N, C-alpha and C positions, 0 to 999 in steps of 0.2 A: 497905459501900457498895453501894447498890442498883444494879441494872442501868441504870436511867434516868440516875442521876447519872454513872456511868462514861461512858456515851455522850455526855452533855453536855460533860464535861471533854475528851474526845477531839476533839469538834467544835471547841471553843475553841482547842485546841492547833494543830489544822490550819489554822484561819483566821489565827492569828498568825504562821505560818511565812513567811519571806521568799519572794516570788514569783520564779520562775526566768525571767529575761529571755531571750526568743528572739532570736537574732542574725539580722539581715536578710541575705539572700544577697549575696555580694560584687557590687559594681557593675562592669560592664564598663568597660574603659578608654575615656575620652572623647577623641576626636581633637581636637586644637587647630585653630586657623584655618588654619595652614600646611598641615596634612595634608589638610584638606577642600579647600583651594584648589589643592593640587597644586603646591607650590613647586618650584623647580629643585633638582637633586641637589647643586649646588655650595653650597647653603645648607642645612646640617643642621637638622633639626627641633628647635626648643627644647624639645620634650617629652622629649628624652633627658636623663636625670638628674633630680634633684629641683629643684624651683623653688618659688616662693611660691604658686603656684596649686594647686588640688586635683588630686591624682593626678600631680603633677610637671609639669603643663602651666602655663606662665607666664601671668600676667595679660595682658589684651589690650593694655594700655598699654606692656608691655615688649617687644612684638613689633617686629622691625625693620620700617621702612617698606617697602611693596611696591615691586617693581622698576618703573621707568617703562615704560609700554606705548607701542609705536610707533603713530603716527597711522594711522588707518584711513579708507578711503573710505566712500562711502554704503553702507548695508546692502544685502545681496544682495536683488534684487527691486525695489529703488528706484532711480530715476534722477534726476539733476539736470535739472529742466525746461529750463533755459537751454542746457546742453550737449546735451541730447537734441534740442531743436528745431534747433540748429545742425547737429548730425550728420545728422539726417533731411533737412534742406533741402539740404545739400551732396550727399548721396547721391542725391537725386531731381532735382537741378538746379533747385531752387525757391528762393524767398526767403521770409523771415519777414516778414509784413506786420502792423504794429501798427495797430489801428483803435480807434475809440471804444468798441467792444464787446469788445475783447480781441484776441488774436493768432490768426493762421491762416497756412497756407502757400499761396503763390501760384506756380503754374507757368505760364509764358507764353512762347510761341514762335510765329513765323510758320510757316504750313503748308509753305512752300518750304524751311524749315530742317530739317524732319523727314521730308519725303517727296519723292522725286524726281519724282513724277508730279503735283505740286501745280499746276504751270502748266497742264497739260491740263484738270484739274478746274476751275480758276478760269476758263479760257477758255470752257468749256462753260457754266459757271454764269452768268457775266456775260452771255453771249449769250442765255441763256434768260431772264434778268431784264431784257431789253430794252436791254442795253448802256448802262445809266445810269452806269456807272463811266467816267470820262473817259479812263482809260488802258487801255481794253479793247484787245485785240490787233487789228491791222488785218485787215479782211475779215470780222470777226465779223458774223453775221447778226442783225439786229434782230428781236425777237419782237413780233408784233402784240399789241395790248392785249387782244384777245379770245382769245388763244392758249390760255388756261387752260380755256376751255370747248369747244375744238375736239376732235373725236374723234381720239385717237391711233391710229396703225396697230397692229392686232393686239390691240385691247382695247376695253373700254367706256370712254366718256368720263368724266372725273371729274364729280362732282355739281356743279351750277351754284354758282359762288362758292366751291367747295372750295379751289381754289388761287388764287383771284382776288387776294388780298393780295400774293402773290409777283409778280404781273404789273403791279401799279400802284404799289407802294411803292418809294421810293428804295432801291436795294440797300444803301446805306450804313447803312440803318436796319433791316436784317434780321439776326437772330441765330439760330443753331442751338443747341439746348439739349439736354443729357442729364444726368441725375443718377444717383448711386449712393447707396443707402440701406442702413441696418443691419437692414432687415427691411421689413415691410409697414406700413400706416398706424399711426401712433403711435410708430414707431421714428425715430431721428434720421437726418438727411441728413448724410453726411460728405464727399461730393464733388460738386461742380457743375462741369460742363464747358460752356463757352460759346465758340462760334466766330462771329466777326463781322469785317467789314471794318474795318481800321485803317490809315489812310494808304495806301490803295490795295492792301492785301494782306490775305488771309485770315489771321487770328490766332486761335489757340486759347488760351484762358485757363482754367485749372483752379484751383478753390478747394478746398483740402483742410483738413478739421478734424483736427488731430493727435490729439485726444481728444474725448470727448463734450462737454466744457465749451465747446468752440470753435464749436459749431453756430450760436449766435446771431451771432457775428462773421462766419461764412461767409454766412449768409442776408442780413445787412445789407450786406455787400460785394457780393453778387450783385444785390440790389435796386438798389444804386447803379449797377452796370454796366448793368443792364437798363433803367434809366430813360431812356436815350437811344435805345432801340429801339422800333420801331413794330410789328414782327412777330417772334414767336418760333416757329421751326419745330421740331417734335418728332416722335418716332415713338411713337405711343400716348400722347402727352402729355396729351391731353384727359381721359383716364381715369386716368393715373398721375402723370406729372411735375408738371403744373400744380396739380392738387388737393393733391398731397403738399406742394408748396412753399407754397401758401397756408395749409394747415393748420399747418405748422411755423412759418411767419412769424407767424400769429396766436398760436400757443402762446408764442413768445418776444417777442411784442408789438413786432415790427419795424414801424416807422411807415410805411415805403414800401409801396406796393401794386403788383402786377403789372398794368399797364394795357395792355400790348401785345396786339395781336391774335394769335390762335393758328392755326397751320396744322399739322394732324396728317397726316403722310405715310402713316400706316398705312391710313387709310380710302381715300385715293386709290390706294394700291398694291393694295389688295384689289379695287377696281373694275377696275383696268387689267390686273393679272397673275394674277388668280384663275383657276386651271385651267392656266395656262401654266408654273407653278412648283409644286413640292411643297407649299409653304405660303408664307405671307407674313410670316414672321418676318424680322427685320432681317438676320441672318447668312445666311439662305437667299437673300434677294434680293441680298445682297452677292456670294455665290458664283455665282449664275446670271446676274446682270445686270452686275455690276461686274467679274466674272471675277477675283475676288481671294479668297484663303484666309487664315486666321488661324492659322498654326502656333504652338503653345504658348499659345494664348489661354486665359484662365481662364473656366470656365463661370459664367454669371450666378448660378446657385444657390449657388455657393461664396463669392460676394463678401461677404455679411454676416459669415460666420464669419471670413473672412480679415481683415476690418477689426477685429473684436474681438481677434483675435490680435495685430494690429499695435498696437492701443492698449495692450495689456498689455506687449509686448516693445519697442515703438518700433524695430522692425527694418524698415528701409526696403525691404528686398528682398521683404517680404510685400505691401506696398501698391503697389509699382512696376507689377506686372502689371495691377492694377485700374485704374491711371491710363492705362496703354496701351490697355486694353479700352475705356475711356471715349473716348479720342481716336479710336480706330478707328470707334466708333459715330458720332461727329460727322462724320468724313470720309465714311462711307457715306451719311449723310443728305444731305450736300451733293451727292453724285453722284446720288442718287435724285431730288433736287429738279430737277436739270438734265434727267434722263430723263423725269420726269413732265411737265415743261413742253415736251417735244418737241425739245430741242436734240440734235443729232447730232454 
């Protein structure tokens, strides 16, 4: 037998030999549903012992039904809108008002109910506004029609016509306005404070948007309140409050427009008291002219972030100082109105 033939036969024998099957590595034990879910110790795992499933784990349909879970409240970080609105309104002493544009919170009280000196401020204010209110205190001095253009003692006179609407308009048609916003132009308005005479008394009404979606309802409600006023008194309102309101009302397509005349106390205050006080910011005038301090007041620069925190948490204690700040601004504007008109 030649060498080539032997090699051929050897190759054929090797090719016909049965192949040795390699065993796969053993699979790790598979945990069944109860082990993954972490069942209670009082229910032993069905994986113990042999069962019809692979590796001793029973089939899914042979597992005992899961234990009933107790009812849970809303997930953490989420609040029930109805309960949240009721809680916030009670904490702030406000009420939930439903309008055609949605809900908002309304806080409303007479000035005499929240401040012991309200009578003195009202007396000075009504005297300065020519005593048009029928129930003005006895002995109040009537103000001449041209008082707004007379030079006040210790300062330059206001510009002609600057305060004239306050001297000629029925006091019952005058309102003092201050707004709080979540930032500069383009950001939402979340609080509108309006002080006006109601049934012979100064009343402060505050409209609060509990979240960003309530801004339209707030603006529509304010437009309805302001529709009966002829003059809106502001502090820097010609540059901030009124343009901001008109911009947001146009954005939300609120049909009513602000048609009242505007009286901006900032310009008159600068002409009269510039140089006599460190500056003409509202709280500076309040401290030097009204002789009043604001202990614990929130700085205006922190108000936008405070509102964002309130929207997320619905914690009334976050927004209460902002509402107090707004009310104090309105009160100071009323006092400055009387001082600028020359009432003593």
